[in-house]
N, C-alpha and C positions, 0 to 999 in steps of 0.2 A: 428114311431120308436124312434124319438127324444123325443116325449112326454113321452114315456115309460121310457127312460133314465132319464129324468128330474124328474119323479115321484120317481124312485128308489133313485136318488141323494137326493131328498127332504126328503124321508123316512129315509135314512142313517143319514142326518144332524139332523133330529128330534130326532132320537134315541141317537145320540151323545150328543145333548143338554140335553135330559132327564137324561141320565146316568151321565153327568157332574154335573147337578143340584143336583141329588141324592147324588153323592159323596161329593159335596161341603157342602150340608146340613148335611150329616152324619159326615164329618170331623169337621164341625163347632160345631155340637152338642157334639162331642167327647171331644173337648178342650174348649168349651165355658166358663166354669167356670175358667179354667186356664188362659184365656186371660185377666183377671184383674190383673195379676202379673205385676208389673212395669218392664219395659225393662231394667232398670239399677239395678235390684236386684243383690245383691252380694252373695246370697245363696238361693237355692230353695230345699225344701224337699217334698217328696211324701209319703203318708200313704195309703196303700191299705188294708182297714179294713177287707173286705171279704176274701182276700188272707191270712191275719193274722189269722182270725178265723179258716179258713180251715187248715192251717199248724199246729195250736195249738189244733186242734180237739175240738173246742167249739161246744157244743150242742146249739140248739135254746134257751133252757131255760137259759143256761149260758150266752148267748148273751143278753137276756132280763134282766138277773140279773145285768149285767154291765150297761145296758141302764137305769135301774130304779134308779140308783144313780143320774141321771140327770132329769128323768121324772118318777115320782112315779107310774103312772098308765099305763106305757107302757106295752102293751100286744101283740105287733107285732113289727118285726124288722124295720118297716117303720114309726113307730109312732113319731119319732123325726122329721120327715119331711126331713131328710137328705138322699140323695141317696147314700147308702153305697156301691153300686156296682161300683161307680166311685171314683177315688182317691181323697183324701183331700190333698191340697197343702199348704205348709207353705213357707214363704220367709222372708228374711232380707233385709232391704233397706240400701243404702249407708249412710243415715243420722243416722242410728243406731236404727231404728224402726223395728217392726216385724208384720207379718200378716199371716192370713190363709184364705183359700177360699174352700168352699164345694159346690157341686151341690145339688140342692133340688129336692126331689121327689114330695113333696106337700107343697106349701108355707103356706097353712092354718094350717097343722100339725106343721110346723116349728113355726108359730106364736103362736100356743098353747104352744109349748115348751118354747118360750120366755116369755110367760105370767106366766108359772110355775116358771121360774127363777126369775121373778119379785116378785111373791108371797113369794118366799123363801129368798128375800132380796139380791139376787145375781145380779139383773139387774134393770135398771130404767124402767119407763113406756115407751112404744113404741110411737114414733111420726112419722109423714109422712112429708118428706121434699125432694125437688129436684127429685121427682118421685120415691123415695125409702122409705122403712121402716127403722127406726133407733132406737137403744137402746144403753145404756152404760152398759157394763158388768164389774163387780168388780171394778167400779169407774174409771178405767183407760183404758178400752178397748172399742173401738167404733165398734158397729155392724151395718152393712148395708145389706139389702137383698131385692131382687125382686122375681119374679115368679120362676126364674131358679137357683139362686145361692145366697150364703151368704158370705160376706166378713167381717172379723174382723181385726182391726189394733190397734196398740198402742205400748207402753203405752203413754198416753197423758192426761193432765188435763187442765182445764181453757181455755185460749186463744189458746194453742197448739191443744186442742181438736177441736176447731172451724176450725183451719187451716187444720187439718187432715180430717175433714168432707168434705171440698172442694176437697182435694186430692182424697179421696175415691170415691166421686161422679164422678170425671173424670176417675178414673180407671174402674169403673163399666160401663162407656159409651165408653171406648176407643176401637178402631179398633184392632182386633187380630194381625194385622201386626205391630202395635205399641207396642205390649206387649212383654213379655219375652219368649213366646212360640217359637219364631224363633231365639233365641239367642244360643250361644255356650253352655251356662250354662244349659239351658233346654234340649238341644240336648244330652248332656252327661248324664243327669238324665234319659232321656227317654229309654235308653237301659238297665236300671237296672231291675232285676227280683225279688228282695227281697221285702217283705211287707212294709218295711220302708227304705227309702233311701234319701240321700241328696247330693248335689254337691255345694261346696262353692268356691268362689274366694279366693285365698291364702291371698289376701289383708285384708280379714276379721280377720285373726289371730292376736293375741297380738303381739306387735312390737318386743318383745324379741324372740318369736317363728319365726317370719318372718326373723329376722336376722340370726338365726341358720339354717333355711332352705336355705336361700340365700347363706350362706357360704358353706353348704353341696353341693349345686348344682353349686357353682362357678358362681353365677349370681349377678349382681348389683341390679336388681329389680325382682319382682315375677310376671311380666306381663305374662298372658296366662298360669299361673300355677294354678291348681285346686286341691281341696281335695274332694274325694268321701267317704261318710260315709253311711253304710248300716247295717241294723239289720235283722236277720233271725231267725226263730224258728225251731229247729229240735229235736223232741221228748223231751228228758230231757236236752236239751241245748238251750242256747241263743248265737248266733254267731254275732259278730260285725266286720265289715270290714272297714278299714281305708286305702285308697289308694291315692298315689300322682299321679296326671294326668298331663301330659304335652306332647306337640308335638314339643317343642323346641329342636333342634338338640344338642345345647350346654348342656342343662340340661340332656337330654337322655344319652349323652356321659359320664357325671359325674356319673350318676347312674350306668352305665356299669363299670366305674372305681372303684366305691365302691364295686360292685359285685366281682371284682377281689380280694378285701381285705377280704370281708365277704363271705366265701365259704360255700357250703353245709356241714352240720355236718356229721362226719363219725361214731359217736356213740361209739368209743372205750373207752372213759372215764366213760361210764355208769357202767361198772363193778367195778369202784372205788367209786361210789356214796354212801353216807351214807345210811344205811338201813331205817332210819327214819329222818324226818326233815320237814322243812317248805317250802323252796323255792329252786329251781334249775334254773340257767340260763346257756344256752349253745350256743356256736357259734364255727366257725372254721375260723382261720385267719392265714395269713402269716406275721410273725413279721416284716419283712423288709418293707413291704408295709404299715402295721399298724402304725409303728412309724412315717412314713412320714405323714400319715393322722393325727395323734395326734399332731404333731408339727405345724399343720396349725391353731390349736386352741390356743390362747395366754395363757389361764389359764392352759391347759394341758402341754403346752411347759414349763411354769414356774415350774409346779410340777415335770416334768422330770428333769429339771436343779437341783432342790433341792435334788431329790433322788440321782442324779449322784455325789453329794458331798460326799456320804458315800459308795454307791455301784454302780457298773456299770449297771444302769438300761437300758441304750441303748443296751448294749450287751445282757442282759437277754431277752429283748423284741425281738431283732433281731433273737434270737435262737428259738423263738416260731414258730412252724410250724404244725398246726393241730387243734384239738379240744381244746377249753377253757371251763371250767365248774366252775361256782361260786355257792357255797352252803350256805344257811342260815338255821341253824338247830334249832334256838330258836326264839319263837314268841315274847318274851319280848322286844327285841330291836326294832322290827318293830312297836310295840305299844308305844314306848317311855318310857318303864318301866326299861330299862337297858341301862347303859352307853356304855357297850362293846358289839359289835355284835359277835354272834357265826358264824363267816364267815370262809370259806375255799375256796381257788382258786386252781385249777389244770389246767395245760397247757401242751400239748404235745410239745416236743422239737426236733429239728433236731440234736442238739448236746448239750453237757454240758461244752463247752470250757470256758464259763464265770467263772466257779469255779476255774480256774487257777489264777484268780485275787483276791482270798480271802484274801491273806496277805495284799494286797493294801487296801481292804475294812476295815480290822481291824485297820490298821494304820490310815486311813482317819477318821474313826469314833472316834478313841481315841483323835484326834485333834479337834473334834467338841464338844463344850460345850453343855451339856444337853442331849447328846446321848450316848448310850452304845451298842456295838455290841459284842456278845459272840459267841464262836464256840463250839458246842457240839460234832461235828464230822467234818471231811473234807468236808462233803456235807450238813451239817445242822447248822443253825445259828438262833440267836434270837436278834432282834433289839428292844431296849427300849428307849422311848422318851416321855416326858410330861405325864407320868403315864400310857402310853399305851405300849403294847408289841405285836410284830409280829414275828412268827416263819416262816422261809423259808428255802428252800434248793432244791435239785434235786436228783432223783434216777430213774434209768431205763428210762432215757430221758423224765421224767415228772417233771415239776417244780411245787412246792407247796408253797403257802403262807397261813398261818392260824393265827387266832386271839387267839388261845389257844394252849398250849402244847399237850393237849389231842387230839385235831383235827389234829395236826401235826403228831403225832405218828401213827394215823390210815391211813396215806397216802399210806403206802406200803402193807396194808392188804386188800386182795380182799373182796369186800362187796356184799351184796345181796339186792338190792333195787327192790322189786317186781314190783312196778308201772312203773319205768323207763324202766326196762327190757321188760315189756309187751308192751311198747310204742316204743321200739327201732326202728323198721322199719318205723314207722310214723315220728319219730323225725329226721331220716336221710333224710327226704324230705325238711327240713327247713334250712335256713341260720341263723335263730335266734329262740331260743325256751326258753320260761320261763314258769314254772309251779309253782303254789302256792296252797298248801293244806290249805283250809280255815277253816277246822274243829277245829284245835287248837285255832284259833282266836275266833271262836264262843263259844268254851268251856270256854275260859278265860273270855269272856264277861259275860257269865252267872255266873261264879264263883265270879266275882268281882262286880256284880250288874250293869253291863253295857249292859245288854241284848238288850235294846231298841236301843242303839247307834250302836251296832254291830249285830243287829238282822238280817240284810240282809245276813250276812255270813251263817246263819243257813239254808237258802234256797238252797244253792248249796255247793258242797263238794270240788270243785276245780276251779281255775281260770288259764287259759292258754293264753299266748300271743305268737304268732308265726309270722314268716315272711318267706315266700317261695321265693319271689323275692324282691329285694331292692325297698323300697317304697310301699310295699303292706303288711299291717299288718292285723292280724286276732286275735280277742279277744273272747275266749270261756268261758262262765259260765256253768259249768257242775253240774247238780243236780244228786241225786241218781236215779237209773234206773227206779223206779216206780213213779217218780215225773214229772209232767208236769209243767215245770218252768214258761212258759208264763202264764198259768192259775193262778199259785200261785201269780205271781207279779200283774196281772191285777185284780184279785178278792180278794186281801188282804183286 
């Protein structure tokens, strides 16, 4: 009986060992090419080509058409030797270098691909060193590959390329436990579902951006703060996500405080939007909390002080309570062809008590050299300075500021903007909403012979930038309904 128990125990142990070995080998194979990413990488990106082709409805022939740009005789999706069923990873190093790694389906096919690059003058002759095959691509990028994976890093030339060769050889040999696949950066990337995604340490950002984010979050440093970037393809749209990621309690609290200032849009000002135009920006704020937020920025605080010398800007801002809408109706200013923007700002007010100070404004402006403030009615004014004019006032608990008298006089007239009205329910889901009609830009580009410079605008009809939650932005490029935008961009 004891022997029987021993046999059963031995069989169970054997099964456990076999299962563990299979799981180990499977998981190792799943991430083997990602294990060359250095542990101290400051950004990691992942491209799932098969997923992208599937979402963009690429046919096999269209896939081959794209591949033949790099290998002229490709007649099968595996001819490059790259395993497209596995993601391609890109990364940035803390030294400022960049790299990418792909799994190989057939190293002989990949070697043929490299030889074609050589024949086309895009790569050097391949050599065999340190147990790997090597080539230099586009003079500055070092390529290294073995039977399973290909790694490219750069840019580097001369002695820097020799040092990089040694670093890449070490990365190709390193233990997965010493790589980036067990880091917080890779973990945050692994949960993304978009065809193209990336996670970056906030330290990678330009220093001026880091300062602004630190100030926004009330932090001295950006340790453990990450940015997530992702791109998705949806029919006639390309959608880009930019998210701020943090587990820091202090940073999370500051984001909640900002959310109290930047509230969900209620959509009431849509009925006053110009029927045609170029750009609309909307948000919903409480002026009393907004002004405290603006005062934290030295430049904005100085601007407020300057405005208060002529009008009581603090009291105006404090009265704001609800939607704010900024309109740009003319494309010429955006392209730098006009000195004066066709801008109009509307804001919902809780009261109009600040108008009681108008006599003080007129007196203060008269005492300022180079400024002129005129009153066309007890609720409408015009401020002129340095060749610029601004019309402002308030009616029906709505503040307006306009760059022209014509825009100012339309403030009280109900408008019919078909696009914004059709999107009203969707807009009310956001804390920030910007939409740009790109067709006028493309049309002017063609008219003035700048079609190539502005040609990208012809591919889509609208650009939307939205934010549902603070720190989570979405950018949409919207093409006409019958256009597959991803195919247009990749097969241009």
